[in-house]
C-alpha positions in Angstrom: 10.5 3.8 -9.6 8.0 7.2 -9.6 7.6 8.3 -13.0 5.6 10.8 -15.3 4.1 13.7 -13.3 4.4 12.4 -10.3 7.9 12.1 -10.5 7.9 15.6 -11.4 5.8 16.4 -8.0 7.9 14.4 -5.9 11.3 16.7 -7.6 8.9 19.6 -6.4 8.4 18.6 -3.0 11.6 17.5 -2.7 12.7 21.5 -4.2 10.0 23.4 -1.9 10.9 21.4 1.6 14.4 21.3 1.2 14.7 25.9 0.2 12.6 25.8 2.9 14.3 23.8 5.4 17.6 26.0 4.3 15.7 29.2 4.9 14.6 27.7 8.8 18.5 26.4 9.2 19.7 29.7 8.2 17.3 31.3 11.4 18.0 29.1 13.0 21.8 29.0 12.9 22.9 33.0 12.5 20.7 35.7 11.8 18.5 34.8 15.9 21.9 34.7 16.9 22.9 38.0 15.0 19.3 39.2 16.5 20.0 38.5 19.9 23.0 40.0 20.2 21.8 43.0 19.4 20.2 45.5 22.4 16.9 44.0 23.0 14.8 47.8 21.0 17.0 46.7 18.1 16.8 43.7 18.3 13.0 43.8 17.9 13.1 46.9 15.7 14.6 44.0 13.4 12.5 41.2 13.6 9.4 43.0 13.4 11.2 43.8 9.9 11.8 40.3 9.2 8.3 39.2 10.0 7.0 41.9 7.7 8.9 40.9 5.3 8.9 37.1 5.3 4.4 37.1 4.2 5.7 38.7 0.7 5.4 36.5 -2.1 9.0 35.9 -2.8 9.1 33.5 0.4 5.3 32.9 0.6 5.5 31.0 -3.3 8.2 28.3 -1.1 6.7 27.8 1.9 2.9 28.2 1.3 3.7 26.0 -2.4 4.9 23.2 -0.6 3.1 22.4 1.8 0.2 22.8 -2.0 2.9 19.9 -3.2 2.9 18.2 -0.1 -0.6 17.5 0.5 -1.3 17.3 -3.3 1.3 14.5 -2.9 -0.7 13.0 0.3 -3.5 12.4 -1.7 -1.9 11.4 -4.3 -0.5 8.3 -2.8 -3.0 7.5 -0.8 -5.1 6.7 -3.6 -3.4 5.4 -6.3 -0.7 3.7 -3.5 2.6 3.0 -5.5 4.7 0.0 -5.0 7.6 1.6 -4.2 7.9 4.8 -1.7 4.9 5.2 -0.3 5.7 5.7 2.4 8.2 7.9 2.0 6.0 10.4 1.1 3.2 10.5 2.8 6.3 11.2 6.2 7.2 13.9 3.9 4.4 15.1 3.4 2.9 14.6 6.8 6.5 16.0 8.7 6.0 19.0 6.3 2.2 19.9 6.8 3.0 19.3 10.5 6.0 19.9 11.7 7.0 22.2 9.6 3.8 24.3 8.4 1.3 24.1 11.0 3.8 24.7 13.6 4.6 27.6 12.6 0.6 29.0 12.9 0.5 27.3 16.5 3.8 28.2 17.9 6.4 31.4 15.9 3.0 32.9 13.7 1.2 34.4 18.1 5.4 34.7 18.6 5.8 37.1 15.7 2.3 38.3 16.6 2.6 39.0 20.2 6.7 41.0 19.2 4.9 43.3 16.8 2.4 44.6 19.4 4.8 46.1 21.8 6.7 49.3 21.0 10.3 47.9 20.4 12.2 50.6 22.3 9.6 49.9 25.4 10.5 47.8 29.2 7.6 44.9 28.1 9.7 44.4 24.6 12.7 44.6 26.2 11.6 41.5 28.8 10.2 39.8 26.2 12.9 39.5 23.8 14.9 36.5 25.4 11.7 34.7 25.8 11.3 35.5 22.2 13.8 34.8 21.2 14.7 30.8 22.4 11.3 30.1 22.4 10.9 31.4 18.1 14.4 30.0 17.7 13.5 26.2 19.7 10.1 26.3 17.0 12.2 27.0 14.4 14.9 23.8 14.9 11.8 21.7 15.1 11.2 23.1 11.8 14.0 22.8 10.6 14.3 19.0 11.3 10.5 19.1 9.7 11.2 20.3 6.6 14.6 18.8 5.9 13.0 14.9 7.2 10.6 16.2 4.3 13.1 17.1 1.9 14.8 13.4 2.3 11.8 11.4 2.6 10.7 12.2 -0.9 14.4 12.1 -2.3 14.8 8.6 -0.7 10.4 7.8 -2.8 12.7 8.7 -6.1 15.4 6.3 -5.5 
């Protein structure tokens, strides 16, 4: 069984990736549906406000902190390769680092940037809004699953 500082690190990995999975799940299951039900100008303005609020310390500490913990877990696992849980620890780290953290930069942030560049009440924003909601939400589903897989993999490594 994993113990000592490695145990604490893995528990932090469970907490961080699980919290991020919960945030993403909330967006996928009700926030985006609620925003999509608004008129495009209101939906665009609300999403831009949400995106601005997301890059503040309360969420970023958890999101980036979880990535840092996952990276440390991956490195420590490769160096020490414990008798138990190594595969689960690597799966958890890879799942979060690529399926959540990197995917955010590759798929969700570019869509957020494009949305921010449009005037909320303009014709371009109204035309882009349904595409944005559909594509952003699809990639958010992937981030949700990847973050949850990471949390479960870390829990399995602890058992």
